[in-house]
N, C-alpha and C positions, 0 to 999 in steps of 0.2 A: 653740637648743641650743648645748653646747660639747662639743669633741672635747679630751681631754687626753691627749697623747702622754707618756708616761713610762716609760722604759728602752726598750730597743731589743732584745728577745729575739729577736725575727724579723729583725734587720737594720735597716739604715737607712730611715727613713721615705721612701717616695716623694715626689715633688714635687706640690705642691698648686697648683691654678689658683685664686689667691685670689678672682678674680672669681665664682667658683661660690659663694662665702660669702654675697656681697649678693643672688645669686638667690634662695636658698633662704630667706633672712629672717633678719636680724640674727644669724647664725652665727658661732662664733669658734673658733680652734684657739689652745691654750696647751701649752708645753713648760716645764713646771715645773721649778727646779732648787732644792736646798735651801738654797744660798747666799743667793737672794733672800728667803728666810724666816726664816733662822737665819744672823745674820752674825758671831755669837762662839759660842765653845764652851759660855758659860753660857746663852745664847739656845736652843743646840740643846739642851743639858741640860733646860732647861724645857719644851720641846716634846716631848721625848721621856717627861718625866715624866708630861705631860698625856696622851699617847698611852697609855702604860700604865694610867693611873688609867681611862680611859674603857674600856679592856679590861676591867680588873678590875671594873667596876660594871656592866657590861654594855651600855652606851651605845655601844660599837663591837663589831661580831660579826667574828670573823675565821675565815674558813673555812680550817680544817687538811684538806687533800687525803690526805696521806700521812705516815706517820711511818718512817724509816729508821735503823735502827743505824749508827753512824758507820762500822761495818766494812763496811757495804753503801752506803757514799756513791756508789760507781759506779753502782748500780741507780738511787739516785736522781737522779743527774745523766742517765742514760739517759731515765727517766721525763719529766725537764724537757725535754730537747732534742727528744724524740720527740713531745712535744704530746700525751701521752697521760696527763697530770695535770690536775687543776683544783683550784685553791686553793693554799695555802701546803705546801711540802715541808719537814718538819724533821727533823734530823738528832739522833738521840738517843745517850744513852751509858748 
């Protein structure tokens, strides 16, 4: 299995005893960064276009947990930071 550490909404990732990975059987941990996958603005735009195409044609499902008008952005932040939300939170106008 692979544990992907992406973002730090809950704060820094605690230390990990790497010897535990071999005991569990071919386990790995990755912390991807966009600069390792898109080194130029053109490459990033290409990946972004692919992403939106996948969402548009249904190959990638996006879970939108809540929508808030921009005027209620503070409520959206509260939902996000209180961990009462699930999925994406969108601000709308």
